[in-house]
C-alpha positions in Angstrom: -21.9 -15.9 -18.2 -18.7 -14.7 -16.5 -19.0 -11.1 -15.2 -16.3 -8.8 -16.4 -15.0 -6.0 -14.1 -14.5 -2.5 -15.3 -12.1 -1.1 -12.7 -8.7 -2.8 -12.0 -9.3 -2.3 -8.3 -12.0 -5.0 -8.7 -9.9 -7.1 -11.0 -6.1 -7.5 -11.0 -5.6 -5.3 -7.9 -8.4 -6.7 -5.8 -6.2 -8.8 -3.5 -4.4 -5.7 -2.5 -7.5 -3.7 -1.7 -9.9 -6.4 -0.4 -9.9 -5.1 3.1 -10.4 -1.6 1.9 -13.3 -2.8 -0.2 -14.9 -4.3 2.8 -14.6 -0.9 4.6 -15.4 1.5 1.8 -17.5 -0.5 -0.7 -21.3 -0.5 -1.3 -22.0 -3.0 1.4 -20.0 -1.0 3.9 -22.0 2.1 3.0 -25.2 0.1 3.7 -23.9 -1.2 7.0 -23.0 2.3 8.1 -26.4 3.6 7.1 -28.1 0.9 9.2 -25.8 1.8 12.1 -26.7 5.4 11.9 -30.4 4.7 11.8 -30.2 2.2 14.7 -28.0 4.5 16.8 -30.5 7.3 16.3 -33.3 5.0 17.4 -31.4 4.1 20.6 -30.8 7.8 21.4 -34.5 8.6 20.8 -35.4 5.9 23.3 -33.2 7.5 25.9 -34.8 10.9 25.5 -38.0 9.6 27.3 -40.2 10.9 24.5 -44.0 10.3 24.9 -45.2 7.0 23.5 -41.6 5.7 23.1 -40.8 2.9 25.5 -37.3 2.5 26.8 -35.4 -0.3 25.0 -34.8 -3.5 27.0 -31.5 -5.3 26.9 -33.1 -7.9 24.6 -34.3 -5.3 22.2 -30.8 -3.7 22.2 -29.4 -7.0 21.1 -31.9 -7.3 18.3 -30.8 -3.9 17.0 -27.1 -4.7 17.3 -27.6 -8.0 15.4 -29.3 -6.1 12.5 -26.3 -3.9 12.2 -24.2 -6.9 11.2 -26.0 -7.0 7.9 -25.7 -10.5 6.4 -25.4 -11.1 2.6 -29.1 -11.9 2.5 -29.8 -8.5 4.3 -27.8 -6.7 1.7 -29.6 -8.4 -1.1 -32.9 -7.4 0.4 -31.8 -3.8 0.7 -30.8 -3.7 -2.9 -34.2 -5.2 -3.9 -36.0 -2.6 -1.9 -34.2 0.2 -3.8 -34.1 -1.2 -7.3 -36.9 -3.7 -7.9 -39.2 -3.8 -4.9 -40.0 -6.6 -2.5 -43.4 -8.3 -2.1 -45.9 -5.5 -1.7 -43.3 -2.7 -1.3 -42.5 -1.0 -4.6 -38.9 0.0 -5.5 -38.0 3.1 -3.6 -35.4 4.3 -6.2 -33.9 5.9 -3.0 -31.1 4.2 -1.2 -31.6 5.7 2.3 -35.4 5.2 2.2 -34.7 1.6 1.3 -32.8 1.3 4.6 -35.8 2.6 6.6 -38.1 0.1 4.9 -35.5 -2.7 5.4 -35.5 -1.9 9.2 -39.2 -2.0 9.3 -39.3 -5.4 7.7 -36.6 -6.7 10.0 -38.3 -5.4 13.1 -42.0 -6.1 12.3 -42.0 -9.5 13.9 -40.0 -8.5 17.0 -40.8 -6.8 20.3 -39.9 -3.5 18.6 -42.8 -3.7 16.2 -44.7 -1.0 18.1 -41.8 1.5 17.6 -41.4 1.3 13.8 -42.9 4.8 13.5 -39.7 6.2 15.2 -37.4 4.9 12.5 -35.8 7.8 10.6 -37.6 10.2 12.9 -37.1 13.9 11.8 -34.1 12.9 9.7 -33.2 13.8 6.2 -31.3 11.2 4.1 -28.3 13.4 4.2 -28.1 13.0 8.0 -27.7 9.3 7.5 -25.4 9.7 4.5 -23.2 12.3 6.2 -22.5 10.0 9.1 -22.1 6.9 6.9 -19.6 8.4 4.5 -17.6 9.9 7.5 -17.5 6.4 9.1 -16.3 4.9 5.8 -13.5 7.4 5.5 -12.5 7.0 9.1 -12.4 3.2 8.8 -10.4 3.4 5.6 -7.8 5.7 7.1 -7.6 4.0 10.4 -7.6 0.4 9.4 -5.9 0.4 6.0 -4.1 3.7 5.1 -2.4 4.4 8.4 -1.0 0.9 8.9 0.2 0.7 5.3 1.9 4.1 5.6 3.4 3.5 9.0 4.9 0.2 7.8 6.3 2.0 4.7 7.8 4.7 6.9 9.4 2.1 9.1 11.0 0.4 6.2 12.3 3.6 4.8 13.8 4.6 8.1 15.4 1.1 8.4 16.9 1.5 4.9 18.2 5.0 5.9 20.0 3.6 8.9 21.4 0.6 7.0 22.9 2.8 4.3 23.8 5.8 6.5 27.5 5.5 5.6 27.1 4.5 2.0 28.6 7.3 -0.1 26.7 8.7 -3.0 27.3 11.4 -5.6 24.6 13.9 -5.1 23.3 15.6 -8.2 21.7 19.0 -8.4 20.1 20.0 -11.8 21.2 16.5 -12.7 24.9 17.5 -12.5 27.5 16.2 -10.0 27.3 18.3 -6.9 28.9 17.1 -3.6 29.1 13.8 -1.8 26.2 12.6 0.4 25.1 9.2 1.6 22.3 7.0 0.2 21.0 6.6 3.7 20.7 10.3 4.3 18.8 10.8 1.0 16.3 8.1 2.0 16.0 9.6 5.4 14.7 12.8 3.8 11.7 10.9 2.4 11.2 9.1 5.6 11.1 12.3 7.6 8.8 14.0 5.2 6.4 11.0 5.2 6.4 11.0 9.1 5.3 14.6 9.2 2.3 13.8 7.0 1.4 10.6 8.8 1.4 12.5 12.1 -1.1 14.9 10.6 -3.2 12.0 9.3 -3.3 10.4 12.7 -4.9 13.6 14.1 -7.5 14.0 11.5 -11.2 14.4 12.5 -13.9 13.9 9.9 -16.9 16.2 10.1 -20.5 15.3 9.5 -24.0 16.7 10.2 -27.1 15.3 11.8 -29.5 18.2 12.0 -32.4 17.7 9.6 -33.6 19.0 6.3 -31.5 22.2 6.1 -29.5 21.9 9.3 -31.9 23.7 11.7 -33.6 20.8 13.5 -36.9 22.1 12.1 -39.0 18.9 12.3 -37.4 17.9 15.6 -38.3 21.2 17.3 -41.8 21.2 15.8 -42.5 17.8 17.3 -40.7 18.3 20.7 -39.6 21.8 21.3 -38.2 21.2 24.8 -35.6 18.5 23.7 -32.0 19.6 23.3 -31.7 18.2 19.8 -28.2 19.4 19.1 -27.1 17.5 22.2 -29.0 14.4 21.0 -27.2 14.6 17.7 -23.8 14.8 19.5 -24.8 11.7 21.4 -25.1 9.8 18.1 -21.6 10.8 17.1 -20.3 9.9 20.6 -21.7 6.4 20.3 -20.3 5.9 16.8 -16.9 7.2 18.0 -16.4 4.4 20.6 -13.1 2.5 20.2 -12.2 4.6 17.2 -8.8 6.3 16.6 -10.0 8.6 13.7 -12.9 10.4 15.2 -16.0 11.9 13.7 -16.9 15.4 14.7 -20.3 17.1 14.4 -20.4 20.4 12.5 -22.2 22.9 14.8 -23.9 24.6 11.9 -24.6 23.4 8.3 -27.0 23.4 5.4 -28.7 20.1 4.4 -25.1 18.8 3.8 -22.0 19.0 5.8 -19.4 21.5 4.5 -16.9 18.7 4.0 -14.0 21.0 4.5 -12.5 18.2 6.7 -12.8 15.9 3.6 -10.8 18.3 1.6 -8.2 18.6 4.4 -7.9 14.8 4.5 -7.6 14.4 0.8 -5.0 17.2 0.6 -3.1 15.4 3.3 -3.2 12.2 1.3 -2.2 14.1 -1.8 0.9 15.4 -0.1 1.8 11.9 1.1 1.4 10.6 -2.5 3.5 13.5 -3.9 6.3 12.6 -1.4 6.2 9.0 -2.5 6.0 9.9 -6.1 9.3 11.8 -5.7 10.7 8.7 -4.0 9.5 6.4 -6.8 11.1 8.6 -9.5 14.4 8.9 -7.6 14.5 5.1 -7.1 13.9 4.7 -10.8 16.8 6.9 -11.6 19.1 5.1 -9.1 18.2 1.8 -10.7 18.7 3.2 -14.2 22.2 4.4 -13.2 23.1 1.0 -11.8 23.5 2.4 -8.2 20.5 0.3 -6.9 20.3 -3.3 -7.9 17.1 -5.4 -8.1 16.8 -9.0 -7.2 15.7 -11.1 -10.1 12.5 -13.0 -9.3 12.6 -16.5 -10.7 10.4 -16.8 -13.7 9.5 -13.1 -13.9 9.6 -11.6 -17.3 11.2 -8.1 -17.7 10.6 -7.9 -21.5 8.7 -10.0 -24.0 11.7 -9.8 -26.3 14.8 -8.8 -24.2 15.3 -11.6 -21.7 18.1 -9.9 -19.8 15.9 -7.0 -18.4 14.9 -6.6 -14.8 12.6 -3.6 -15.0 11.8 -1.3 -12.0 8.1 -2.3 -12.4 7.2 -1.8 -8.7 8.3 1.8 -8.6 6.8 2.4 -12.0 3.5 0.9 -10.9 3.6 3.0 -7.7 4.2 6.1 -9.8 1.2 5.6 -12.1 -1.1 4.7 -9.3 0.0 7.6 -7.1 -0.7 10.0 -10.0 -4.1 8.4 -10.6 -5.0 8.6 -6.9 -3.9 12.3 -6.7 -6.0 13.2 -9.8 -9.1 11.9 -8.0 -8.1 13.4 -4.6 -7.7 16.8 -6.2 -11.1 16.5 -7.8 -12.7 15.5 -4.5 -11.1 18.4 -2.6 -12.4 20.8 -5.1 -15.8 19.3 -5.6 -17.1 18.0 -2.3 -17.1 21.3 -0.3 -19.3 22.9 -2.9 -23.1 23.0 -2.9 -25.7 25.1 -4.7 -27.6 26.9 -1.9 -28.6 24.4 0.7 -28.2 21.2 -1.4 -27.7 19.7 -4.8 -27.2 16.1 -5.7 -24.2 16.4 -8.0 -22.0 15.1 -5.1 -23.9 11.9 -4.7 -22.2 9.9 -7.4 -18.9 11.5 -6.5 -19.0 10.3 -2.9 -19.4 6.7 -4.0 -16.0 6.9 -5.7 -13.9 8.0 -2.7 -12.7 4.5 -2.2 -11.2 4.5 -5.6 -8.8 7.3 -4.8 -7.7 5.6 -1.6 -7.6 2.2 -3.3 -5.2 3.4 -5.9 -3.0 4.8 -3.2 -3.1 1.5 -1.3 -2.0 -0.3 -4.5 0.9 2.2 -4.8 2.0 1.7 -1.2 2.0 -2.0 -1.7 4.1 -1.7 -4.8 6.6 0.4 -3.0 6.9 -2.2 -0.3 7.5 -4.9 -2.9 10.1 -2.7 -4.6 11.9 -2.0 -1.4 12.1 -5.7 -0.6 13.9 -6.4 -3.9 16.6 -3.7 -3.9 20.2 -3.6 -2.8 22.3 -0.4 -2.9 25.5 -1.1 -4.9 28.0 0.6 -2.6 30.9 -0.3 -4.9 29.3 1.3 -8.0 28.3 4.4 -6.1 31.8 4.8 -4.7 33.3 4.3 -8.2 31.0 7.0 -9.7 31.8 9.4 -6.8 35.6 8.9 -7.2 35.2 9.7 -10.9 34.2 13.2 -10.0 37.0 14.8 -7.8 35.7 18.2 -8.9 33.0 17.9 -6.2 35.7 18.9 -3.8 35.8 22.4 -5.3 33.1 23.5 -2.8 35.3 22.4 0.1 38.5 23.9 -1.3 37.0 27.4 -2.0 35.2 27.4 1.4 38.4 26.6 3.3 40.3 29.2 1.3 37.7 31.8 2.0 37.8 30.9 5.7 41.6 31.6 5.6 41.2 35.0 4.0 41.8 34.3 0.3 39.9 36.8 -1.9 38.2 35.5 -5.1 38.6 31.9 -3.9 35.2 30.9 -5.5 36.1 32.5 -8.8 39.5 30.8 -8.9 37.9 27.4 -8.4 35.1 28.2 -10.8 37.6 29.1 -13.6 39.8 26.1 -12.9 37.1 23.4 -12.6 34.4 24.3 -15.1 34.4 23.2 -18.7 37.2 20.5 -18.5 37.5 16.9 -17.3 38.9 16.9 -13.8 41.3 14.4 -12.2 42.8 14.1 -8.8 46.2 14.9 -10.3 45.0 18.2 -11.7 43.4 19.0 -8.4 46.6 18.2 -6.5 48.6 20.4 -8.8 46.2 23.2 -8.3 46.5 23.0 -4.5 50.3 22.8 -4.8 50.2 26.1 -6.7 48.3 28.0 -4.2 50.0 30.7 -2.2 48.7 29.6 1.2 50.3 28.6 4.5 51.5 25.0 4.7 48.8 23.9 7.3 46.1 25.1 5.0 47.6 23.4 2.0 47.9 20.2 4.1 44.2 20.5 5.0 43.3 20.8 1.4 45.4 17.8 0.4 43.6 15.7 3.0 40.2 16.3 1.5 38.7 13.1 0.1 35.5 12.6 -1.8 34.6 9.5 0.3 34.8 11.4 3.6 33.5 14.8 2.5 30.0 14.0 3.5 29.5 16.5 6.3 26.9 15.2 8.9 25.2 12.9 6.4 25.7 9.8 8.5 24.3 11.4 11.6 21.4 12.9 9.7 20.5 9.4 8.3 20.7 7.8 11.7 18.9 10.3 13.9 15.3 9.7 14.9 13.0 12.6 14.0 9.8 10.9 14.9 
């Protein structure tokens, strides 16, 4: 019987999030749990504890190989948790299953005399805290950042390309003053760059300090060992060759405070809000005929209206950005909370973090596709701008004020509001002004296509 998928990330969108799935899915969680346990075992071996022989190079390789976790290994792990394996009953506990898995994998190796040191003095949350932090770090570093950096690069490229392309700016939806399409795109590119810069600098906290964060069991067994330092060594090992770093919380309950999670999710939420605004603006430009979309051969825009070329990529991005942000907001509010030293209401929530990031990745991919299919219609934009000569009213009243005319704003307001405006009417108005000839000449030289201030330079400048 063919298995049906419940979530579109595992169905129609899976090709877009396959890499993310490998980094933040259930198997990735299992891999990171094994890595955390194995790394702890290696650190314990270096502490020269009584009855714990130092690991040989061959034994190190055995442990490293286990961390690769084959498909058969993952299947065994699942059996240990859910149905049991041979004489081992089902644990109904995912982290304890990892410990039993490692015991099975090592029982016929030179490490069989050190099985008792597996999961030594740890609570399952130590392993989970590190594992989820690794998943988040991998998702951000290997999927999110590259996708966002590429999107930013393409936005900046579009801004430079259209830096001189005049556009009628609208405020409150009404004709305002001229701008350029490139400058308006540059606004989004710059905002995105600021958030990407913050994302690059993120550190994800975790804890590795026992049942309620005090190293109780550790200290009871070996009081002279600097256990906080040993925990820091675990994180240092896991941070090797990593851009997004893990950082150990110096004090915690049984769980990490996860404030760094909230900060990360809020960072992503801001990114998505910026891109949501961009998606909606592009939708409006396309609707107004200022941005054209390339027709894709064979693509259907409507099941009944064959002429349509819908802005589906920007619409898809909008919906998925909103969906991602709904989840990210929930995570930011939920995950830093815990009743006293621990409750388990976060357990099922943590497993869904990849969904929020996944919907974001789908949205970023849709925006890339949308950008690849658009062309700014400079002729249509120029025609729309020239149809609104009243946008020069700002320049006229400002020049008049600069030359000492009183009530210049009010005169332009009374003349331009509430009636269709033409260049002829504007010319007559200027001719009727009682101002020096040079000022009148300056006013007559105003043109909607050149009244763009520093828009071109703003679009072309590099801010990042």
